[in-house]
DSSP file (Angstrom, degrees, kcal/mol; ACC not computed):
  #  RESIDUE AA STRUCTURE BP1 BP2  ACC     N-H-->O    O-->H-N    N-H-->O    O-->H-N    TCO  KAPPA ALPHA  PHI   PSI    X-CA   Y-CA   Z-CA
    1    1 A M              0   0    0      0, 0.0    52,-0.2     0, 0.0     2,-0.1   0.000 360.0 360.0 360.0 110.5    0.6  -14.6   -9.5
    2    2 A P        -     0   0    0      0, 0.0    50,-2.8     0, 0.0     2,-0.4  -0.364 360.0-129.7 -72.9 151.6   -2.7  -12.8   -8.9
    3    3 A T  E     -A   51   0A   0     48,-0.2    83,-2.6    -2,-0.1     2,-0.4  -0.854  25.9-158.7 -95.7 136.2   -3.4   -9.3  -10.2
    4    4 A V  E     -AB  50  85A   0     46,-3.3    46,-2.4    -2,-0.4     2,-0.5  -0.940  10.7-159.4-120.5 138.2   -4.7   -7.0   -7.5
    5    5 A V  E     -AB  49  84A   0     79,-2.8    79,-3.0    -2,-0.4     2,-0.5  -0.974  11.9-176.3-111.4 128.7   -6.7   -3.7   -7.9
    6    6 A A  E     -AB  48  83A   0     42,-2.6    42,-2.5    -2,-0.5     2,-0.4  -0.993   4.2-179.0-123.6 126.1   -6.6   -1.3   -5.0
    7    7 A Y  E     +AB  47  82A   0     75,-2.4    75,-2.4    -2,-0.5     2,-0.3  -0.950  13.6 137.4-128.0 152.3   -8.6    1.8   -5.1
    8    8 A H  E     -A   46   0A   0     38,-2.3    38,-3.0    -2,-0.4     2,-0.3  -0.950  47.2 -88.0-169.4 176.2   -8.9    4.7   -2.6
    9    9 A H  E     -AB  45  77A   0     68,-0.5    68,-2.8    -2,-0.3     2,-0.3  -0.749  34.6-162.4-101.7 153.6   -9.1    8.4   -2.3
   10   10 A V  E     - B   0  76A   0     34,-2.2     3,-0.2    -2,-0.3    66,-0.2  -0.901  24.5-134.1-131.3 161.1   -6.2   10.7   -1.9
   11   11 A T  S    S+     0   0    0     64,-1.7     2,-0.3    -2,-0.3    64,-0.1   0.759  99.7  22.8 -85.4 -26.4   -5.7   14.3   -0.7
   12   12 A D     >  -     0   0    0     62,-0.4     4,-2.4    63,-0.1    -1,-0.3  -0.835  63.7-170.1-145.8 100.4   -3.4   15.4   -3.6
   13   13 A T  H  > S+     0   0    0     -2,-0.3     4,-2.7    -3,-0.2     5,-0.2   0.885  87.4  52.3 -62.8 -42.5   -3.6   13.4   -6.8
   14   14 A D  H  > S+     0   0    0      1,-0.2     4,-1.8     2,-0.2    -1,-0.2   0.907 111.4  47.4 -63.1 -40.9   -0.6   15.0   -8.5
   15   15 A H  H  > S+     0   0    0      2,-0.2     4,-1.3     1,-0.2    -2,-0.2   0.934 112.2  50.4 -63.5 -45.6    1.6   14.2   -5.5
   16   16 A W  H  < S+     0   0    0     -4,-2.4     3,-0.4     1,-0.2    -2,-0.2   0.912 110.5  49.4 -59.4 -44.4    0.3   10.6   -5.3
   17   17 A L  H  < S+     0   0    0     -4,-2.7    -1,-0.2     1,-0.2    -2,-0.2   0.879 114.9  44.0 -63.2 -38.1    1.0   10.1   -9.0
   18   18 A A  H  < S+     0   0    0     -4,-1.8    -1,-0.2    -5,-0.2    -2,-0.2   0.620  89.1 112.4 -83.2 -13.3    4.5   11.4   -8.7
   19   19 A S     <  -     0   0    0     -4,-1.3     3,-0.4    -3,-0.4     4,-0.2  -0.332  54.3-156.4 -69.9 139.3    5.4    9.6   -5.5
   20   20 A P  S  > S+     0   0    0      0, 0.0     4,-2.0     0, 0.0     3,-0.3   0.441  71.7  99.2 -86.4  -0.8    8.1    6.9   -5.5
   21   21 A K  H  > S+     0   0    0      1,-0.2     4,-2.7     2,-0.2     5,-0.4   0.842  72.5  60.0 -60.0 -37.9    6.6    5.3   -2.4
   22   22 A R  H  > S+     0   0    0     -3,-0.4     4,-2.6     1,-0.2     5,-0.5   0.947 111.0  40.6 -55.9 -49.6    4.6    2.6   -4.2
   23   23 A E  H  > S+     0   0    0     -3,-0.3     4,-1.7    -4,-0.2    -1,-0.2   0.885 113.9  55.1 -65.8 -38.2    7.8    1.1   -5.7
   24   24 A E  H  < S+     0   0    0     -4,-2.0    -2,-0.2     1,-0.2    -1,-0.2   0.891 119.1  30.0 -63.6 -41.1    9.7    1.6   -2.5
   25   25 A V  H  < S+     0   0    0     -4,-2.7     4,-0.2    -5,-0.1    -2,-0.2   0.834 128.4  37.0 -91.1 -33.8    7.2   -0.4   -0.3
   26   26 A F  H ><>S+     0   0    0     -4,-2.6     5,-1.9    -5,-0.4     3,-1.1   0.802 103.0  69.7 -89.8 -29.8    5.8   -2.9   -2.8
   27   27 A G  G ><5S+     0   0    0     -4,-1.7     3,-2.0    -5,-0.5    -3,-0.1   0.920  97.5  50.5 -55.0 -50.0    9.0   -3.6   -4.8
   28   28 A P  G 3 5S+     0   0    0      0, 0.0    -1,-0.3     0, 0.0    -2,-0.1   0.690 104.6  61.1 -63.9 -15.6   10.8   -5.5   -2.0
   29   29 A L  G < 5S-     0   0    0     -3,-1.1    25,-0.4    -4,-0.2    -2,-0.2   0.381 122.5-104.3 -89.8   3.6    7.6   -7.6   -1.6
   30   30 A G  T < 5 +     0   0    0     -3,-2.0    23,-0.5     1,-0.3     2,-0.4   0.630  69.4 151.2  84.0  13.9    7.8   -8.9   -5.1
   31   31 A V  E   < +C   52   0A   0     -5,-1.9    -1,-0.3    21,-0.2     2,-0.3  -0.654  20.3 175.6 -80.1 132.3    5.1   -6.7   -6.5
   32   32 A T  E     +C   51   0A   0     19,-2.5    19,-2.8    -2,-0.4    -5,-0.0  -0.807  45.6  35.7-131.3 170.8    5.5   -6.0  -10.1
   33   33 A N  E     -     0   0A   0     -2,-0.3     2,-0.4    17,-0.2    -1,-0.2   0.878  68.9-174.8  55.0  45.9    3.8   -4.2  -13.1
   34   34 A I  E     -     0   0A   0     -3,-0.2     2,-0.4    16,-0.1    16,-0.2  -0.602   3.0-178.8 -77.2 124.1    2.4   -1.5  -10.9
   35   35 A R  E     -C   49   0A   0     14,-2.7    14,-2.4    -2,-0.4     2,-0.3  -0.963  14.5-142.2-126.1 144.0    0.1    0.8  -12.9
   36   36 A T  E     -C   48   0A   0     -2,-0.4     2,-0.3    12,-0.2    12,-0.2  -0.782  14.2-172.4-110.1 150.4   -1.8    3.9  -11.7
   37   37 A F  E     -C   47   0A   0     10,-2.4    10,-2.2    -2,-0.3     2,-0.4  -0.979   8.5-157.8-139.4 148.9   -5.3    5.1  -12.6
   38   38 A V  E     -C   46   0A   0     -2,-0.3     8,-0.2     8,-0.2     5,-0.1  -0.997  25.3-121.5-129.3 133.3   -7.3    8.3  -11.9
   39   39 A D    >   -     0   0    0      6,-2.7     3,-0.6     3,-0.5     6,-0.3  -0.606  17.7-151.3 -70.2 119.3  -11.1    8.6  -12.0
   40   40 A P  T 3  S+     0   0    0      0, 0.0     3,-0.3     0, 0.0    -1,-0.2   0.711  95.6  50.7 -69.7 -16.9  -11.8   11.3  -14.5
   41   41 A Q  T 3  S+     0   0    0      1,-0.3     2,-0.2     4,-0.1    -2,-0.1   0.691 127.1  20.3 -89.6 -20.5  -15.0   12.2  -12.7
   42   42 A D    X   -     0   0    0     -3,-0.6     3,-2.6     3,-0.2    -3,-0.5  -0.733  66.9-166.7-149.9  92.6  -13.4   12.5   -9.3
   43   43 A R  T 3  S+     0   0    0      1,-0.3    -1,-0.1    -3,-0.3    -4,-0.0   0.614  86.1  66.6 -63.3 -11.7   -9.6   13.0   -9.4
   44   44 A T  T 3  S+     0   0    0    -35,-0.1   -34,-2.2    -6,-0.1     2,-0.6   0.590  86.3  80.6 -84.3  -8.0   -9.3   12.3   -5.7
   45   45 A R  E <   +A    9   0A   0     -3,-2.6    -6,-2.7    -6,-0.3     2,-0.3  -0.880  64.7 164.6 -99.3 120.3  -10.3    8.6   -6.4
   46   46 A V  E     -AC   8  38A   0    -38,-3.0   -38,-2.3    -2,-0.6     2,-0.3  -0.793  18.7-160.0-131.1 169.0   -7.4    6.7   -7.7
   47   47 A A  E     -AC   7  37A   0    -10,-2.2   -10,-2.4    -2,-0.3     2,-0.4  -0.987   8.5-150.0-148.8 156.7   -6.3    3.0   -8.2
   48   48 A V  E     -AC   6  36A   0    -42,-2.5   -42,-2.6    -2,-0.3     2,-0.4  -0.983   6.6-160.3-125.1 143.8   -3.3    0.8   -8.6
   49   49 A L  E     +AC   5  35A   0    -14,-2.4   -14,-2.7    -2,-0.4     2,-0.3  -0.990  26.6 160.9-119.1 129.6   -3.2   -2.4  -10.6
   50   50 A M  E     -A    4   0A   0    -46,-2.4   -46,-3.3    -2,-0.4     2,-0.5  -0.992  41.3-119.4-152.6 154.3   -0.3   -4.7   -9.7
   51   51 A D  E     -AC   3  32A   0    -19,-2.8   -19,-2.5    -2,-0.3     2,-0.6  -0.861  30.5-157.8 -97.2 127.2    0.9   -8.3   -9.9
   52   52 A V  E     - C   0  31A   0    -50,-2.8     3,-0.3    -2,-0.5   -21,-0.2  -0.923  16.2-172.8-115.7 117.7    1.5   -9.8   -6.5
   53   53 A A  S    S+     0   0    0     -2,-0.6     2,-0.4   -23,-0.5    -1,-0.1   0.857  85.6  25.7 -74.6 -36.3    3.8  -12.7   -6.1
   54   54 A D     >  -     0   0    0    -25,-0.4     4,-1.9     1,-0.1    -1,-0.3  -0.838  62.1-177.4-135.4  95.0    3.0  -13.3   -2.4
   55   55 A M  H  > S+     0   0    0     -2,-0.4     4,-2.7    -3,-0.3     5,-0.2   0.859  85.4  56.5 -62.5 -36.7   -0.4  -12.1   -1.3
   56   56 A D  H  > S+     0   0    0      1,-0.2     4,-2.3     2,-0.2    -1,-0.2   0.905 107.2  49.2 -61.7 -41.3    0.3  -13.1    2.4
   57   57 A A  H  > S+     0   0    0     -3,-0.2     4,-2.3     2,-0.2    -1,-0.2   0.904 112.4  47.7 -64.9 -41.4    3.4  -10.9    2.5
   58   58 A V  H  X S+     0   0    0     -4,-1.9     4,-2.0     2,-0.2    -2,-0.2   0.926 111.9  49.0 -66.4 -44.0    1.6   -8.0    1.0
   59   59 A M  H  X S+     0   0    0     -4,-2.7     4,-0.6     1,-0.2    -2,-0.2   0.892 112.1  49.0 -64.9 -38.1   -1.4   -8.3    3.4
   60   60 A A  H >< S+     0   0    0     -4,-2.3     3,-1.1    -5,-0.2    -1,-0.2   0.913 110.7  51.1 -64.5 -41.9    1.1   -8.6    6.4
   61   61 A A  H >< S+     0   0    0     -4,-2.3     3,-1.9     1,-0.2     6,-0.4   0.834  98.4  66.2 -65.3 -32.4    2.9   -5.5    5.2
   62   62 A M  H 3< S+     0   0    0     -4,-2.0    -1,-0.2     1,-0.3    -2,-0.2   0.763  99.7  52.7 -60.6 -24.2   -0.4   -3.5    4.9
   63   63 A A  T << S+     0   0    0     -3,-1.1    -1,-0.3    -4,-0.6    -2,-0.2   0.359  90.5 102.8 -93.6   5.1   -0.7   -3.7    8.7
   64   64 A T  S <> S-     0   0    0     -3,-1.9     4,-2.0     1,-0.1     3,-0.2  -0.532  78.7-122.8 -90.5 155.3    2.8   -2.3    9.4
   65   65 A P  H  > S+     0   0    0      0, 0.0     4,-2.7     0, 0.0     5,-0.2   0.852 112.2  60.2 -59.7 -34.0    3.7    1.2   10.6
   66   66 A A  H  > S+     0   0    0      2,-0.2     4,-2.2     1,-0.2     5,-0.1   0.906 105.9  46.0 -62.8 -40.4    5.9    1.5    7.5
   67   67 A M  H  > S+     0   0    0     -6,-0.4     4,-2.7     2,-0.2    -1,-0.2   0.900 111.7  52.1 -68.9 -38.8    3.0    1.0    5.2
   68   68 A G  H  X S+     0   0    0     -4,-2.0     4,-2.4     1,-0.2    -2,-0.2   0.905 110.1  48.9 -60.5 -41.0    0.9    3.4    7.2
   69   69 A D  H  X S+     0   0    0     -4,-2.7     4,-2.6     2,-0.2    -2,-0.2   0.901 110.9  50.2 -64.5 -41.3    3.7    6.0    6.9
   70   70 A A  H  X S+     0   0    0     -4,-2.2     4,-1.9     2,-0.2    -2,-0.2   0.912 111.7  47.8 -64.4 -42.2    4.0    5.4    3.2
   71   71 A M  H  X>S+     0   0    0     -4,-2.7     5,-2.7     2,-0.2     4,-0.6   0.911 112.1  49.5 -66.1 -40.3    0.2    5.9    2.7
   72   72 A A  H ><5S+     0   0    0     -4,-2.4     3,-1.1     1,-0.2    -2,-0.2   0.917 109.0  52.9 -63.3 -42.4    0.3    9.0    4.9
   73   73 A H  H 3<5S+     0   0    0     -4,-2.6    -1,-0.2     1,-0.3    -2,-0.2   0.884 111.9  45.9 -58.1 -39.4    3.2   10.4    2.8
   74   74 A D  H 3<5S-     0   0    0     -4,-1.9   -62,-0.4    -5,-0.2    -1,-0.3   0.490 114.8-115.7 -84.9  -3.3    1.2    9.8   -0.4
   75   75 A G  T <<5 +     0   0    0     -3,-1.1   -64,-1.7    -4,-0.6     2,-0.3   0.747  55.1 164.7  76.1  22.8   -2.0   11.3    1.0
   76   76 A V  E   < -B   10   0A   0     -5,-2.7   -66,-0.2   -66,-0.2    -1,-0.2  -0.564  37.1-139.3 -73.8 134.4   -4.0    8.1    0.9
   77   77 A L  E >   -B    9   0A   0    -68,-2.8     3,-2.5    -2,-0.3   -68,-0.5  -0.817  16.7-162.0 -92.6  97.7   -7.1    8.1    3.0
   78   78 A P  E >  S+     0   0A   0      0, 0.0     3,-1.5     0, 0.0    -1,-0.2   0.757  82.4  66.0 -59.4 -28.5   -6.9    4.6    4.4
   79   79 A E  E 3  S+     0   0A   0      1,-0.3    -2,-0.0    -3,-0.1    -3,-0.0   0.657 101.5  51.4 -67.6 -12.8  -10.5    4.3    5.4
   80   80 A T  E <  S+     0   0A   0     -3,-2.5    -1,-0.3   -71,-0.2     2,-0.2   0.447  81.8 124.0 -99.5  -1.7  -11.4    4.4    1.7
   81   81 A L  E <   +     0   0A   0     -3,-1.5     2,-0.4    -4,-0.3   -73,-0.2  -0.404  33.9 178.5 -69.8 129.0   -9.0    1.6    0.7
   82   82 A V  E     -B    7   0A   0    -75,-2.4   -75,-2.4    -2,-0.2     2,-0.4  -0.999  11.0-158.7-129.3 129.7  -10.6   -1.4   -1.2
   83   83 A L  E     -B    6   0A   0     -2,-0.4     2,-0.4   -77,-0.2   -77,-0.2  -0.907   5.5-171.0-108.2 136.4   -8.6   -4.3   -2.4
   84   84 A M  E     -B    5   0A   0    -79,-3.0   -79,-2.8    -2,-0.4     2,-0.4  -0.996   8.7-155.8-126.4 129.7   -9.9   -6.6   -5.2
   85   85 A I  E     -B    4   0A   0     -2,-0.4   -81,-0.2   -81,-0.2    -2,-0.0  -0.884  28.0-104.1-111.4 133.8   -8.0   -9.8   -6.0
   86   86 A E              0   0    0    -83,-2.6    -1,-0.0    -2,-0.4   -82,-0.0  -0.266 360.0 360.0 -54.0 130.1   -8.1  -11.6   -9.3
   87   87 A A              0   0    0    -85,-0.1    -1,-0.2    -3,-0.0    -2,-0.0   0.433 360.0 360.0 -89.6 360.0  -10.4  -14.6   -9.1
């Protein structure tokens, strides 16, 4: 099970931190151990670290309207999203 780091910018860090959307969209995909991080030099740059059971399922879900809606709800700026997968 690879560990994935995803980082991106958000419009409202406090809202992003408090949002249940990560668990709602990633939980059914078998993603576990989701942890959040905030850049202390730029609070609009945030990251999640998570364990992904099925990377293909997560990547397919990333292209769905539901994931786009979840990211919009959380104020994620999708053009800034970078995924890094444990080697």
